[in-house]
C-alpha positions in Angstrom: -0.2 0.2 0.1 0.8 3.1 -0.6 0.7 7.1 1.3 -0.2 10.1 -0.4 0.1 13.5 2.1 1.5 16.8 1.6 0.6 20.5 2.1 -2.7 23.0 1.0 -0.9 26.6 0.4 -2.5 29.8 -0.6 -1.2 32.1 -3.1 1.0 33.7 -0.6 2.7 30.2 0.0 0.7 30.2 3.2 -0.9 27.2 5.0 -4.4 26.5 3.7 -6.3 25.3 7.0 -9.8 23.9 6.0 -8.7 23.1 2.1 -11.0 20.5 0.7 -8.3 18.2 -1.4 -9.8 15.7 -3.8 -8.2 12.5 -4.6 -9.3 10.8 -7.7 -8.5 7.1 -8.2 -8.3 7.2 -12.7 -9.5 3.5 -12.7 -12.3 3.5 -10.5 -13.1 6.9 -10.8 -13.7 6.8 -6.6 -13.2 10.4 -5.3 -11.9 10.7 -1.8 -11.8 14.0 0.3 -10.0 15.4 3.0 -10.2 18.6 4.8 -6.5 20.0 5.6 -5.6 20.7 8.7 -4.5 23.9 10.3 -1.2 23.3 9.2 -2.2 22.3 5.7 -1.3 19.1 5.6 -3.7 16.6 4.0 -3.2 12.8 4.4 -4.6 10.0 2.1 -3.2 6.9 3.6 -3.5 3.4 2.2 -3.7 3.5 -1.4 -3.6 1.1 -3.7 -0.5 0.2 -5.9 -0.1 0.5 -9.4 -2.8 3.0 -10.2 -2.5 6.4 -11.0 -4.4 9.2 -8.9 -5.7 13.0 -9.2 -5.6 15.4 -6.8 -6.3 18.8 -6.1 -7.5 21.2 -3.8 -10.4 23.8 -3.4 -10.5 26.6 -0.9 -12.8 29.6 -0.9 -14.0 29.1 -4.6 -10.2 28.9 -5.4 -8.3 26.0 -6.7 -4.7 24.3 -6.7 -4.0 22.6 -10.8 -4.7 19.1 -11.2 -1.8 17.2 -10.4 -1.4 13.2 -11.3 0.0 11.2 -9.2 1.4 7.4 -10.0 1.9 5.5 -7.0 3.2 2.7 -8.6 6.8 3.9 -8.2 8.7 1.9 -5.6 8.2 5.2 -2.5 6.0 3.8 0.0 5.1 7.8 1.1 4.5 10.1 -1.5 4.8 14.2 -0.6 3.2 16.4 -2.4 2.4 20.3 -2.3 -0.8 21.8 -3.7 -0.6 25.4 -4.3 -4.6 27.2 -4.3 -4.1 29.9 -7.5 -5.7 32.9 -6.1 -9.1 33.7 -6.7 -10.7 36.7 -8.7 
């Protein structure tokens, strides 16, 4: 099993607390969510290996870019930072 974690940052690179992080399994299309912690961290433990996931964060109507993470790599723990773009 693999673990995916990281930080959600706002457009000032400050921790984004209470951002909603979406993780989509591209094989099954199942979506999991996580509300970022006060320090901006999120975590998705025990993910299936050999599956690609798409992940992004939203907060106050703004969102980060969608990142694609292949957890088929040999590392058990993958860390990705998500940067929420400035709202319009």
